C-alpha positions, 0 to 999 in steps of 0.5 A, spaced: 500 500 500 502 506 498 502 512 503 500 519 501 501 525 505 495 531 504 494 537 507 487 538 507 484 530 507 482 527 511 478 532 515 481 535 522 480 530 527 482 524 523 489 521 521 488 517 515 483 514 510 484 508 506 482 509 499 483 503 494 491 502 495 492 508 498 493 510 505 492 518 505 495 521 511 494 528 514 500 532 513 500 534 520 499 527 523 505 525 519 509 524 525 504 521 529 502 515 524 504 509 527 505 502 525 498 501 529 495 506 525 498 502 518 495 496 521 488 499 522 488 502 515 490 495 512 484 492 516 480 497 512 483 495 505 482 487 507 474 489 508 474 494 502 477 488 497 472 483 500 466 488 498 469 490 492 470 497 494 464 500 492 460 495 497 464 497 502 463 505 502 456 504 501 455 499 507 460 504 511 456 510 509 449 507 510 451 504 517 454 510 519 448 514 518 443 509 522 448 509 528 448 517 527 440 517 528 441 512 533 446 515 538 446 522 535 453 523 536 458 523 531 464 520 534 460 515 537 456 513 531 463 513 527 466 508 533 460 504 533 461 502 525 462 495 525 468 496 520 471 501 525 470 496 531 474 490 527 479 495 525 480 498 532 479 491 536 485 488 532 490 494 530 495 492 535 495 485 532 500 485 526 498 478 524 491 479 524 490 481 516 494 474 515 489 470 519 483 474 519 477 470 516 473 473 510 467 478 512 470 478 519 466 485 520 460 482 520 461 479 527 461 486 530 454 488 527 450 484 532 454 487 538 452 493 541 458 498 543 459 499 551 464 505 549 461 512 552 463 518 549 
């Protein structure tokens, strides 16, 4: 995966975003972008591939909107998306992308988030 640094994207408050084979990192987060962050984005890349990219983005946005209506808090909705929950849960496990089951993010759909924001 290629890492690209950008001044304005992703939006402030986010370090990086994975789009196809690129990880776009905010320039002001360049120093703070760690191996853990890279692994987090690699998990998203695996999710994207198994849903043929466009399916990932459609489901991601749909789930985010549903969670936003439910929680009424942007950050809580973002952190409770099944794709994000899988990535945050496993970002410290560098072998996760190799051992990961296909569609592993589905197990996080049924779980309610216990995190408080």
